[in-house]
C-alpha positions as CSV (number, residue, x, y, z in Angstrom):
1,X,50.2,-40.4,-20.7
2,X,51.2,-37.7,-18.4
3,X,51.2,-34.1,-19.0
4,X,54.9,-33.6,-19.5
5,X,55.2,-36.5,-22.0
6,X,52.6,-34.7,-23.9
7,X,54.2,-31.2,-23.5
8,X,57.3,-32.8,-24.8
9,X,56.0,-34.0,-27.8
10,X,54.3,-31.2,-28.5
11,X,57.5,-28.9,-28.3
12,X,58.9,-31.2,-30.6
13,X,56.0,-31.1,-33.0
14,X,56.3,-27.4,-32.9
15,X,60.2,-26.7,-33.4
16,X,59.5,-29.1,-36.7
17,X,56.6,-28.3,-37.9
18,X,56.0,-24.2,-37.3
19,X,56.3,-23.0,-40.7
20,X,54.8,-25.8,-42.5
21,X,51.7,-25.5,-40.5
22,X,52.0,-21.7,-39.6
23,X,52.4,-22.5,-35.9
24,X,52.6,-19.5,-34.0
25,X,51.2,-21.2,-30.6
26,X,50.5,-24.5,-29.3
27,X,49.5,-25.6,-26.1
28,X,47.5,-28.4,-24.0
29,X,44.8,-27.9,-22.3
30,X,41.7,-30.0,-20.5
31,X,42.5,-33.6,-18.9
32,X,45.7,-33.2,-20.1
33,X,47.0,-30.1,-18.9
34,X,45.1,-30.9,-15.4
35,X,47.8,-34.0,-15.8
36,X,44.0,-36.3,-15.2
37,X,44.3,-38.0,-18.4
38,X,43.9,-42.2,-18.7
39,X,43.5,-44.0,-21.7
40,X,40.3,-43.2,-22.7
41,X,40.7,-39.6,-22.3
42,X,41.4,-37.8,-25.6
43,X,44.2,-35.1,-26.3
44,X,43.2,-31.2,-26.4
45,X,45.6,-29.3,-28.5
46,X,45.1,-25.4,-28.9
47,X,46.3,-23.7,-32.2
48,X,46.7,-20.0,-32.9
49,X,48.3,-19.9,-36.6
50,X,49.6,-17.1,-38.5
51,X,47.2,-17.9,-41.4
52,X,43.9,-19.7,-40.7
53,X,43.8,-22.7,-43.1
54,X,41.5,-25.5,-42.3
55,X,43.9,-28.1,-44.2
56,X,46.8,-27.2,-42.2
57,X,44.3,-27.7,-38.9
58,X,43.6,-31.2,-40.3
59,X,47.5,-32.2,-41.1
60,X,48.2,-31.3,-37.5
61,X,45.6,-33.8,-36.1
62,X,46.5,-36.6,-38.3
63,X,50.6,-35.8,-37.6
64,X,49.6,-34.9,-33.6
65,X,47.2,-38.6,-33.6
66,X,49.8,-40.6,-35.3
67,X,52.7,-39.2,-33.0
68,X,50.9,-40.1,-30.1
69,X,47.8,-43.1,-31.3
70,X,45.4,-41.0,-29.7
71,X,42.6,-39.2,-30.9
72,X,43.1,-35.5,-30.8
73,X,41.1,-32.4,-30.9
74,X,42.4,-29.2,-32.0
75,X,40.6,-26.1,-31.1
76,X,42.1,-22.9,-33.1
77,X,41.9,-20.0,-30.7
78,X,40.7,-16.8,-31.8
79,X,39.1,-13.4,-30.9
80,X,35.3,-15.3,-31.5
81,X,35.1,-18.4,-29.9
82,X,32.4,-20.0,-27.6
83,X,33.4,-17.7,-24.4
84,X,32.6,-20.9,-22.1
85,X,35.8,-22.9,-24.3
86,X,37.8,-19.8,-24.9
87,X,37.8,-18.9,-21.1
88,X,38.8,-22.5,-20.1
89,X,41.5,-22.5,-22.7
90,X,42.7,-19.3,-21.1
91,X,42.3,-20.8,-17.6
92,X,44.3,-24.0,-18.3
93,X,46.2,-24.1,-21.7
94,X,50.1,-24.8,-21.0
95,X,51.9,-23.7,-24.3
96,X,55.0,-24.9,-25.5
């Protein structure tokens, strides 16, 4: 799936689900953001929630996997997280 197609799905998802899941920011990183993903690639999504909740993260993951018909990895961006992953997200994430 192309980067622009993924971003359109994420944009639409955020518009219709921000209140339901307390989404503040939603973005794409990894191979999808670099537009080098193939059919085997998962979709790496970064999310910032106003009220962090494990059930919301699971719901977002399940809903997006259904929409993409592909494996989705969800990472909640926060102040204290793996520094390598945080730096990678800050460098390449594209937010919708």
